[in-house]
C-alpha positions as CSV (number, residue, x, y, z in Angstrom):
1,M,-4.4,3.2,69.0
2,D,-4.8,7.0,68.1
3,G,-8.4,6.8,66.8
4,T,-7.6,6.8,63.2
5,L,-8.8,3.8,61.0
6,Q,-6.3,1.4,60.0
7,N,-6.1,0.0,56.4
8,T,-7.4,-3.5,56.7
9,Q,-6.9,-4.3,53.2
10,A,-3.9,-6.4,52.7
11,T,-1.5,-5.8,50.0
12,S,0.5,-8.4,48.2
13,R,4.2,-8.2,47.7
14,P,5.5,-7.5,44.0
15,D,6.7,-11.2,43.8
16,D,3.5,-12.7,45.2
17,P,1.3,-14.3,42.7
18,W,-1.9,-13.6,44.7
19,L,-3.6,-10.3,44.1
20,T,-6.3,-8.6,46.3
21,A,-9.4,-7.4,44.7
22,A,-8.3,-4.0,44.6
23,E,-5.0,-4.9,42.9
24,A,-6.8,-7.5,40.6
25,A,-9.1,-4.6,39.5
26,A,-6.2,-2.2,38.9
27,H,-4.5,-5.1,37.1
28,L,-7.3,-5.6,34.6
29,Q,-8.2,-1.7,34.7
30,V,-11.7,-2.2,35.8
31,C,-13.8,-1.2,39.0
32,V,-13.7,-3.3,41.9
33,R,-17.4,-3.3,41.7
34,T,-17.0,-4.8,38.2
35,L,-14.6,-7.4,39.4
36,K,-17.0,-8.3,42.1
37,T,-19.8,-8.6,39.6
38,W,-17.8,-11.2,37.8
39,V,-16.8,-13.0,40.8
40,A,-20.7,-13.4,41.6
41,E,-21.3,-14.5,38.1
42,R,-18.2,-16.8,38.4
43,T,-16.8,-15.7,35.1
44,V,-13.3,-14.4,36.5
45,P,-11.0,-16.9,38.1
46,H,-10.7,-16.4,41.8
47,V,-10.2,-18.0,45.3
48,R,-12.5,-17.4,48.2
49,L,-10.8,-17.8,51.5
50,P,-12.4,-18.1,55.0
51,G,-14.0,-14.5,56.0
52,R,-15.1,-14.0,52.4
53,V,-11.6,-13.0,51.5
54,L,-11.1,-12.8,47.6
55,R,-7.9,-13.6,46.0
56,F,-6.9,-13.6,42.3
57,D,-4.0,-15.5,40.7
58,R,-2.2,-13.0,38.6
59,E,-1.3,-15.5,35.8
60,A,-4.8,-16.9,35.8
61,L,-6.2,-13.4,35.2
62,D,-3.8,-12.8,32.3
63,V,-4.8,-16.1,30.5
64,W,-8.5,-15.2,31.3
65,A,-8.0,-11.7,29.8
66,R,-6.1,-13.1,26.7
67,E,-8.7,-15.8,26.1
68,R,-11.3,-12.9,25.7
69,S,-9.4,-10.5,23.4
70,V,-10.8,-9.8,20.2
71,A,-9.1,-9.4,16.8
72,P,-9.2,-5.8,15.5
73,V,-11.5,-4.7,13.0
74,P,-10.3,-3.8,9.5
75,D,-10.2,-0.1,8.9
76,V,-13.6,0.8,6.7
77,R,-11.4,2.9,4.4
78,T,-9.3,0.0,3.3
79,R,-12.1,-2.5,2.5
80,S,-13.0,-1.1,-0.6
81,T,-11.2,1.6,-2.8
82,Q,-13.8,1.5,-5.8
83,M,-16.7,4.0,-5.6
84,P,-20.1,2.8,-6.8
85,S,-21.2,4.2,-10.1
86,T,-23.4,7.3,-9.9
87,N,-25.8,6.4,-12.8
88,T,-27.2,3.1,-11.3
89,V,-31.0,3.1,-10.1
90,P,-31.3,1.3,-6.8
91,K,-33.3,-1.9,-7.0
92,N,-36.2,-2.0,-4.6
93,R,-39.9,-3.0,-4.8
94,Y,-41.0,0.4,-6.7
95,T,-38.4,0.2,-9.4
96,K,-40.6,-2.2,-11.7
97,M,-43.7,0.1,-11.2
98,W,-41.9,3.2,-12.5
99,S,-40.0,1.6,-15.2
């Protein structure tokens, strides 16, 4: 050994369905720390192998992410095209007192 540190993080093959934590985080476009928080909270599907090794099934992650997708909010400009009348008095608790 020449004194340099070797990469101990295994990487999966492109056809391998199992991802490492770093690969799964990149796949979900989040930090590894965020992914590990989700693992600790048991919110993300994962497998813990002996030696505290984490693996993530690519398809299970895709399904998990799709289940959490949110429908887009409609554009505010398209909700109402009619402008409110400018000569209306707002109704509040003081309107009766001043009428």
